[in-house]
Phi, psi and omega in degrees: 000130179280124179271318182206159178225123180262111186285341182278329182244006184051045179259141179235133180250127178248127175051031178060009183235313184270138182235130179237131175219117182051047178065026177244140173282169180298323179294319178296319179296319179294319177297320178294320177300317179298316179297318179294316179299316178297320178298316179298313180298320181289342183251005177278128176297144184302322180300324179290323177299313179299318180296317179298315179295320178297315178298318180292319178297318178296317179298316182292322180293319177297318178298319180296317180291316181297327184264358183273148174282170179299320179295318179295320178297317179297318179296316178300315181298315179296319179297318179293317179297320178296314180297318179295320178294319178295318179296317180297318179296319179294317179296319179293325178292327181275346184301312179299321179296322179295317179298319178296319179296320180294326178294334182279346182285126180266104181267148176293152183284354179090010181271000000 
């Protein structure tokens, strides 16, 4: 028994469970969607991936700032400043060890 007919996508629903579109079951259509998505992902240049991620990160950060209260903004700022200070201290603590390691490297004289 046909439950519904979607005239825009030529989709037919049978018994609310089986879906046919251009002679494909819903499982076949989903498998095809996965294959197409993988093909798209495999063919996107890496620079475009980075750009997409950068745009999304920028959008989310703007949304976070726009929706945050003054207290939340102050806390975020303090948390970032604390993390940056800890990273700088860690880098400065590791700097002498790095210099000592570099002194141990035996480079050719260029001859």
